N, C-alpha and C positions, 0 to 999 in steps of 0.2 A: 504494500500500500504506500503510495507516494504521499509524503507529508508536505503539502504545498497549498498555498492559498493565493488565488488571483487577487490583485489589488482591488480594493472595494470600489472606490469612486469610478475608475475607468470602466469597470464591469457594469455598474449600475447605469452609468451614462450610455454605454453601448446598448443596453436593453431599452432604455427610454428613447434613444435616437432611432432605433431600428424597428421596434415593435409598434405598430399603429395604435393610436390612442382611442380611436373610435370603436364602435361595436363591430363593424365590418372591416375586414382587411382590405377591401377594395370596393369600388363602385362599379361604374360601367366600364372602366378601364382596368387592365391588368396592372398589378403593382410593379414596382421597379424590378427588373429581371434579376438583379443581384440578391433579392430577398425571396425569390421563388425557390423552394426546395422541392425537388422531384423525386419522390420515393420510387425505387425501381419497380415496386409492385403496381404502380400506376401506369406503367407502359401498356399493359393490356387494356386499360380503360381508355387510353388515348388512341389506340389502334383504330383506324377508320373502319375496320371490319367489325368492331364491337358496336352494336346498335344501342343497347341500353346500358347506362352507367347509373347505378344507384348510390345514394349517399345521404347521410343524415345532414341536418342543418349545420353549416360550418365545416363540412368535410372537404370542401374544395371544388364543388360542382361549378359554381359560378366563377371561381378563379380560373379553372381550366377552360370554361366557356370563353372568358375574356382573353386568356392567353392564346388560345387557338385562333382567335380572330385577329391577332396581331402578328405580322410577319416577323418582327424582331423576336417575339417570344417563341414563335414556331422554330426559328433558327436555334434558340436555346434548347428547346425540347428535343430537337433533332440531335444536338450534341450530347445532352445528358441522358436521353432515353432513346438510343438508336433503334431499339426493338419496337418502338411505338409506330414506326412507319410514317412519321410526320416529318416534313421538311419545309423550308421556306417557299418551295415551289407549289406546295399543296394549296389549292384554292379553298378557302373557308368562308362561308357566308352564313348569316343568321336566319333561321326560319321562324323562331319565336324566342323572345327573351326581353330582359329589361333594357330600356333605352334604345330600342331599334326604331328607326324612322318608319312611319306607317307605310311608306311606299315600298319598303324592303320586306316587311313582315306585318301581318295583321295584329292589331291590338285586341285586348279583351272585348272592348265594345264592338269592334268590327266583327269579331268571331260571333258574338251574340246576335248581331244583325244578320249575318250570313245564315246562321242556324234558323233564325226566325223567318228568313226568306225561303226556307225549304231546301237549302243546300246541305248535302250530307257532309259529315266530317272528312270522309275520304276525298270527296270532290274539293273541299277547302284546302286540304293539305297537298293534294296533287297540284292545285293552282299555285300554292306557295313554292313547291319544287319547280314547277314550270317557269315561274317568274325568275328563278335563280340561274337556270342554265343558259349558257351563251351559244346561240346559233344564229346564222343569217336569217333574218325575217322571222324571228321568234314571235309568234302571235299571242303568247301568254305572258309577255313582259310589258305591261302597260295598261292604262285604264284603271278603273276602280277595282277593288277586290271582288265585288259582285260580278263585274264584267269578266274578270279572269276566271272565276268559278263557273260562270255561264259558258265561257269558251271551252273549259275542260269538259263540261257536261255535253255540249253540243258537238264537239269535235274530238271524240276520243281517239280516233285513228291519227289525226294530226298531232295530238298531244304525244302519243306513243312515238311517232316518227321524230318529233322534236327532241325527245329524250334520247332516242337512239342515235341521232345525228350528233348531239352534244357528247354522248358517251364515246362515239367513234373518234370525234375530234380530240377529246381528252386522252384517250388511249393512244392515239397516234403521236401525241406529244409527251407521252409518259407522265401524265399528270393525273391527280385525283381531285375531285370536287366534293368537299365535305360540307353538308348543311347541318347546322347545330340547332338544337331545341333545348331551352332551359326555362326555369321558373314556370313550369306548366301548371303548378298549383294556382297561379294567378290568371289562368286562361278562362275561368268561369267562376261564378259565385254560387252555383248550386250543383249538387252531385250528379244529377242525370246528364247535364251538359258536359261537365268535366269528364265523366266516364266515357261518354260518346266521343269526345275530342281525342282523348288519350288512346282509346281503342282504334279509332280511325288512323291516328298517326302511326301506331304500331303496325297496322295492316299495310299502310303505304311504305313504311320502312322495310317491311318484309318483301314487298313487291320489288323494291329497288335492288334487292340482292341479285337479281338476274342481270343487272348492268355491271360493267367491269370497272368503271371509273367514277360513278356517282354513288355516294354513300350518305346515310343519315345517322346522326348520333343524338341520342336523347338522354339528357341528364334529368333524373327524377328522384323524388323521395321514396324510400322503401314502402311506406304505407300505401302509396298510390298504385303500386303493382299488386299488393296483397288484397285485391278487390276482384272477385271472380268475373263480374260483368265486363271488366276492362280486357280480360284475356279470353273471352268466350268467342273465339273465331278459329277457323281451321289453321293448323300449323302454328298456333301461338307459341307452342313449346319451343319451336326453332328460335324464336326471339328470346324467350325467357331463359332457356338453358345456356345461352351464350352471354348472358348479362354479366357485368363485372361490378363489384362493389368497391367504392372508394373507402378504403380503411387505412387507419394510421396506427401502426404498431408503436410500442414504447420507443424503440430505437429510432423510428422515423420522427416522432415528436421531438426527441432530443436532437436529431439531425437538423430539423427545422430551426431549433434554437441556435445551433452552431452556425447555420447559414446566416442568421441575423447578426450574431455576435461577431463573426469573422468579417462581415462586410460592412459593419457599422462604421461611421466616421471615426469613432473612438475604439475601433476594433483591434488596433495594433497590439495592445497589451494582452488581449485574449489569444491572438495568433502566436505571439512570442511565448506566452506561458505554455501553450500547447506543445510548442517545439522544445523548449528548454526542460520542462518538467515531465512531459509525457512522450517526447521523441516523435511528435506529429508535425510534419512539415507541410505547410499549405502551398498550393500552386495557384497561379493567376493566369486566367485566359480571358482576353478581351475586357480586362478591367474588373473581372469578377473573381473573388477568392474562392477556391474550390476546397471543399472539406476533404481532409485526408481519408482514404478509403476505410481504414480501421475505425475511425471515429464514427462512421456511418453504421457499422454492423456489430461492433463489439460492445455488448451491454456492460461488461465489467469495466472496460475503459471509460465508457460514457458515465458510469456511476462514479468513478474516481474523479473525472473532470467536473461533474456537477457538484459533487461534495466539496471540491476545491472552490466552488462558487457559493454554496449554500450551507456548508458545515456538514458534519457526519450524521446528525440526528435531528428529529423533529421535536426536540426538547432538550432537557439537560442530561438525558440518558438514552441508551439504545432502545429501551423498551417502548419509547414513543414512536419508533419507526424511523425509516431512512428516507430522506428527501427524494432520492431518485425514483423510488417506487411509490412513496406516499402521495406525491402530487398527482401523477396521472391516474392512480387508483381512485382518487376523489373526484375525478372529472369524467368517469365513464357513465354512460347512460344505461338503460335497461337492456341494450344489445351488447353491452360490454365494450362500447366504442367511445373514445374520447376524441373530440374535435380539435383540430389545431387552433381554431379560434379561441376556444375555452382555455387551452393550454397557454397561449400567448397572453390572453387577458390576465390570467392568474400571475404570470411571471412579471408582467408590466406593473401590476399593483404591488407585487412583492418588492420590485426594484424601487418603487416610489415611496415605500414605507420606511419610517425611521429605523435605524439600526443602533442598538446600544453602543456606547463608546468603547466598551470592553469587548465587543464582539469582533472577531478577526475576519469574518467572511463577508462577502458582498451582500448576501441575502440572509435574513434572520428568519427563524422558523415561524415566529408570529406574523411576519410579513407574508410568508407563503400561505398561512392559514387565512389571512385577509384576502389574499389573492384568490383562494377557492371561493370565498364569499362573493367577491366581485364577479368571478366567472359564473357562479350560480345565478346571480342577478341578471347577467347578460343572457345566459342560456334560457332563463325563464322568460325574459322579455322577447327573445326570439321565438320561442315556442308559442307564446301568446299572439305574436304577429301571424304565425302560420296557422294557428288553430285558436281563434278568438274565444271559442267556447271553453277552453281550458281554464281561463280566469274565473268564469262562473262556477265551474266544477271544483276548483281548488280553494277558492276563498273561504268557504265554510270550514275547511279542514285546518286552516292556519291556527296554530296554538291549541288545537283540540285533539291532536293525534300524535302518537309516538309509534314509529315503525321499527321493525316489522309489526304488522297488525292483521287482524282478521278482516275479511271482506265485509262481515256483518257490521263491524265498527264504522267503516266508511259509509256503507249504505244507510246506516241509522242517522248519521250526520246529514247526509244528503236528503233523506226523507224529511227530517226536521226543518231543513232549510228550503224545501220545495224546489230543489235543483232542477228536476225534470220539468216542472211547470215553467220555470224561468227560461229554460232552453227552448221549450216548445212555443213559448210566446215571443221568441226572437230576441231575447235579451242580448245574445252574443253578437248582434248586428247582422249585416247582410253577407258575411263571408260564409264559407262552407260550415254547416253544422256537424256535430258528431255523426260519423258514418252509420253507427248502429243505434241511433237515438230511439228508433222504434222498438228496440228490445228492452228499453227501460234502464234501470240502474246497472244490471249486469252488462248491458251493452256499453255503458260509459266506461266501466272497468276494462272491458276488452279493447276499447279505443285507446285508453291511456296506456295499455300494455303495447299496443301497436306503435304508438308514438315513441315509446321508450321511457315514459315517465314512471311507470310501475313495472315491477317484475313479479311474476307469479311464483309462489312458493307452495310446498306441500300443505295439505290440510286447510285449503281455502284461506291461505294467508298471502300477503303481498309485502314486498319491500320497495322502497323508493331510493334510488341512487342519490348520493350526496349532491351531485351537480344540480339536481332539482330540489331535493329536500331542504337545503339550506335556505334558499330564497323563498320557497313556498311556506316556510315557517313551521315545519314539522320537526318533532324531536326524535332523537335516537341516542340511546345510551352510549357514551364514549365517542360520539361523533363530533364533527365540526359544529360549533354553536349555530343554531338557526338564526336568521335575521328576524327582527321583531318589527 
């Protein structure tokens, strides 16, 4: 074990400089390429032949959406993940997502209007694909979206020839055209329309597999695919069995931290410390510092490096736990996945928290605990944005429940607070209601499990991961203190 401590101020400054302060790591633009960490496991997700990419909130779906739309970032992906099959010559266009001009992709309101006008989801998405491809005299690239959908309906043979010509042109120049779809949970405000749109998109994506150079990639939340009406079409299994999950292992989360620390304006002290104390030499390509290979994959080395930043224990003794494992373990959801966004939020808060003058490390264990509280607040805010009904369901439990607990305890509190009536009366607003609301209180539990907020245990009991429990205000013996 190396007895070494990184200098406190430079390390804290490097974290505060490089880790974004907002809830989201990025907006409609990809972040600076020097701060993008590409786990090797994500190569399969970025492969143009992978149609469906699943990921929890904060797992990187929108990051890769934005990165793939940028030629500079595609060049970086090509260098870091050559197995992904992406390069700067790949043509990438948006089919649906945040911040796309209405002429390039339909908005939620446009989709609602098209559905109300009698166009099928399959016709709508085929019109979107038709507007993207480049051929001489493309009849599907222009006019309103209703006109484009009508052209697809009225001229199916012309549409197929247009795609075939575009495909041949791309193949002849050894190019690929990838059309991306993201943020599909915002495509409609009610489940029947959303199910129909997602089902139609999956059908069109499957049809495009017969082409050689035109591909569709769909970034989607896990719960949206766990809905049988969405996948009730012939050969749906061909799409689902090839899906790839965006997951972050513990070594990948720390690899992301190294990426930020090594490339921060104040990152020199970190890189020098890695080399002198741990024999890890950093390389530089095109102005970006590259993490030494062993620092990406060796958990024991990562543990030593992080403990040189945060100290060896989560308290005054080893029984309190070890920072390297303690932090990510407190950030996992019901699917045992921790998002990089939560991880970074916790570290940024820890870096901004006061450190006792007698403490030799850059981070203090109390600051790391505050970081988990901050990450929990952000995570809960995000889940309430995606699922507005969660706030109505969880508010009555705050301060009234200790987990793990029996389902009967939760249902009793909900019954007393008339949660079902409040949801049925539309209290959660005009966003998507719970998928199983018609099944009553057991349906709400099932939906919370699908979202990852609850975990089912034996004997009709459930647990809530700390990343949600803390901000929702539920107790747990020996756990991080809930927020009040």
